[in-house]
N, C-alpha and C positions, 0 to 999 in steps of 0.2 A: 471701766473694764470692758474689754471687747469680747464679743462672742464670735466663735469660729463659724464661718458661713457653712451651712449644710450643703454638701455636694449632691447635686441632683443628677442621678445617673440617667443618661438619655436612653429612652426606649427605642430600640431599632425595630423596623418592620419584621414581622414574622416571615420566614422564607416559606413560600407555598409548597404544596405537595403534589401539584399537577401542573402541566404545561399551560393550561388555560388560565389558571389563577396567577401565573406569571404574567399574563397578558399577551400570550402568544398562541399560535395555532400552527400545526403542521399541515400544509396544504396538500391537495391530491398529487401535485407534481413534486412533492418532497421539500418545498421551500418552507423554512421556519420564518414566519413573519408576525409582527405585532398585530393584534386584532384591530386596533383603531387607526393606526397610521401605516400599516402594511410595510414596516421596515424590519431589517434584520435585528438580531438580538443586540441589545445595548448593555455593555458590560458595566459602565459606571452608573449604577442605579442610585447609589449614594455618593455624591461628590466627595473626594478626599477621604474616603473610607475603603481603602483597598482590601483589607482583611475581610470586611463584610461582603464586598462585591465578589471576591474570590470564592467565599463560602457559598454565596448565592449562585454563582456560575457553576460551581461544582455540582450543586443539587440539580440545577437546570439541565446540565449536560448528562447527568445520570438518568434523568427522566427521558431525555432524547435517546439515550442508549437503550432504554427499555423498548421504545418504539422500533428502533433499528432491529433489535433481536427478534421482536415479534414478527416483523416483516420477513426476516431471513428464514424463520422457521415455517412461515406460511407459504402457500402457493403464490407465485410460480417457482420459488426457490427451493422450498422443502428441505432446508438444511436440518440435519439431525445432530443432537448433542451426543458427544462421546466423552465419557468421564475419564479424567486422568487424576492420579495415576491409575493404571489398570488394576481392577480388583477393589477399588475404593467403593464403599457403600454410600451413595449420596444422601441417604437419610440420616447417617450418623458420623461419617468420616470426613476429615478435611480433604477437600478435593477442588479441582477446577474442571474445565471441559474445553474441547475444541468442537468445531463444526465441520461436518462433511455432507456433501450431497449423497443421495441414497446409494449410488453405485461406485463411489470413489475407491473403495478397496477391491472391488471385483471387476471393474471394466478392464478390458485388454487394450483399450484405445488410449485416450489421453487424459492426464490429470494435471491441474495447475495448483500450486501451493501459494497461499497468500501469507506473508509474514509482515505484520505491522511494525511501526516504529514505537517509540516510547509514548507514555501518557495517553493512550487510547484504550477503550474497552473493546472487547472482541467484536469483530465485524466492521470496525471503523478504520479509515485511513487518517482522517484529520478532523478534529473538533471544529477548527476554524472554518474549514470548507463546508462542513455540515451547517454551521450557523450562517455563514455568508452566502452560500450558494444553495445547497439542498442536502438532505440526508441521503439522497440517491448517489450523488457524485462524491460526497464526503465519506460515504461508507463503501462497502465492497459490493453493493447491489449492482451498480452500473457495469462494472467489469465482469461480474458474474453473468449478467445478461449477454454481454458480448461473447464470452467464451463458450457459453452454453449453446449459442447458435452454431458454433463450430464443433460441437459434440464433446466438449470437455466436462469432466467431473471436477469438483473443487474441494480443497481442504483448507480451512481457515485456522491458523494458529491463534492461541490466546496468550500471547507472549507476556502480557502485563498482569494477568490474573494470578499473582504470586502470594498475596497476603490474605489470611483467613480471619474474618470476624463477622459478626452478625449473620452467621449461617451462609456466607457466600465468599467468593474470592474477589479481591479488590486489587487495584493497580498501585496502591500506596498504603503504608501502614496506618493504623488507627492513631489519631492524634491523642496526646496526653495519656499514652498507655505504656507502662513500663515493660510489659511482656508482649512479645510478638510471635504469632504463629504463621508459619509459611506452608505452602503446599508441598508435600514431599516430592522430591525429584524434579520439581517444577518451581523452585524457589526464586528464580530470576529468569529474565528473557532468554539468556544464553542456554541455561540448563533445560528450559522448557523446549526450545527449538531442537536441541540434541535428543531430548526424550522422545519427542514426536517423530523425528526422523528415524530413530532407532526402533521404536515400537510400532509405528504405523506406516510411514511413507516408504521405507525400504521394503515393506511387505505388500505394497500394491501390486496388482497384476498388470497395470498399464505398461505398454511398451515405451511410451514417451511421457516424460514429466517436465513441466516448466515451473519456474519459481519467479514470483514477483515480490520483491522486498522493499521496504521503505526504511530509511534512516538506520536506527540501531538494528533493525531486522536484517540488514545486509551483513553487519558484523556477526550476528548470531548464525547466519547461514554459513559463513566461512569457517566457524568453529565446528559446525556439523559436517562441513566438507572434510575437515581434518580427520574426523572419526568414521565417516561413512563414505569414504572415497570410492570404494569398489562399486557400490550401488550407484553413486552419483555419476561417475565417469561413464557408466554403461547406459543409464536411462534418463538422466537429466540433460536435456538438449538445449535449454535456454534459461539464463538467469538475468532477469531485468531488475534493475535497482533504481531508486530515486534517492538522491542525497545520502547514499550509504556512507557510513563512517568506518567501514572495514579497513584493514591495513594489510598490504601485501606481506609485510614482515611477519605477520601472525599466521600466514598460510604455510603449512609445513611441506617442504619438498618441491622439487621441480615439477613433478607430475601434476600436483594440485595447482600450482601456480600457472602451469601451461593450460590447464582446464579453464581457469578463470580468464586468462587472456583470450582464449579461443571462443568462449561461450557466454561471457558476461559483458553487459553494457551498463554503465552508471550514468543516469541523467542528473545533472547537478545545477544548483544556482550558480550563476556566473554573469559577468558583464559582457562576455563574448556573444557574438551574434547567435541567435537561436539556430540550433542544429550543428553548430561548429564543434569540432573536436577540441577538447580542453586537455592540455598537456599536464598530467598530474601523475607522477610515478608512484605516489603512495598507494594507489588502489590496485595496480597490477592488472588493469583492464581498461577498455576504452571508456572515456568519459566524454559526455556530450552536453553542451550548454543549453539551458532552458531560457536564457536571457531574462532571468527573474532574480529578485532579491529575497523573496519569501519562499521558504522551502515547501510550505504546505501546498502550494499551487503547482508545483512541478509536475506531479503525476497527471493531472487533468490537462495541463497545458501541452504536455508532450505525449499525450495518450495515443494519438494516431501513430506516431513513430514507435512508441513502445510496443503496441500491439502488432505492428508490422514486423518488428524484429522478432517477437515471439512466434508469430505465425510462419515466418520464413524458416526459422530454426526448427520448428516443430513439423515442417513439411506441409502446412496448410495452404500456402501460396508459394508461387515461384518468384525468386528475386528478379527484379527488373534490371537488365543489363543496359547501362547507358552507352549509347554509341559514341565513339570518339569523334573529334572534330574532323579528322581525315575521312572517316566513313561517312560523316554527314556531307562533306564536300563531294564525295563520290556519288552519293545517292540523290543529291538535290537536283531540282529541275534547272535546266539552263535558261538564262535570261534571253530576251529578244536580241540584245546586242551580241551575245555569245553565239547564238544560232546564225545570225547574219555573218559573223566572222567565219564560222565553219563553212557556210555556203561559198564565201569568197575563196577559202582554201580549196574547196572541191573544184570550183571553176578554174582556178589556176592549174590544178593538177591535170585537168582535162586538156587545157591548152598545151 
């Protein structure tokens, strides 16, 4: 008679509760590196156990998100939380929040709006860039530094904070839960963007507004464009996008489509040479190649061009007019041979 072999359940390592116990540290320059080997975050902690590695990464990136939000709310950024929906009591009501610099609603100067893509927490552009490069370039800190030098106030949308549990808003529903609670009027990225535009952005005092959107954030903006066109056509001067997934066909009317064509540029992953125009009629705006394969890195790779576009459209700098080849020929200095030829012509005319 054979006995059934007792199945021994393998005990997996407990997932830590702080970054240092993961074996990593956030350096002063924002890099996330392992304490002992000074290397970026390693996803495959347990080989061939993707579910565990994903759960571990999710916890790690949430801890990184805490650090990012702490820095955004501290000097020199001083972002302030604004609760949505308006009127919700954060001590007892289901809610989310956005971030604004102190004078975003009252300045008569310039405001820029950041709209992230999917799968990021508020204040972040890319989890991958935060882990591979730094929390400064992977979050919205770096571009905030740049635009603040030009006198901009900043509004950061919380596009993915749609699901409510454990007394906070999350970017995904709770696993193994039959009931799901969503944030009222902000239950998905599109509705959140439209809510913030309708209740906050269209009420700013700024004469000029710029928008920087990534991925799904570009799609969300175009839906807000459909509903808030009167405000947007008057005061939004520049719309910069990276790898936006918006579609021209979902933009309503010739006026809105003309606005996108005149005021929007979408920087995209492409095999074309960096900076070349990519022909893609789906977007209804200019598309420019980043010469990259991974979308996460488009923003930082093309950042100089993106900020130049925004600054020109917002009137911060003057566009540089390139001289034509004919003008260059007219203005260039003559060679010695050409000068000698002219001397010969002069001598002949005298004779």
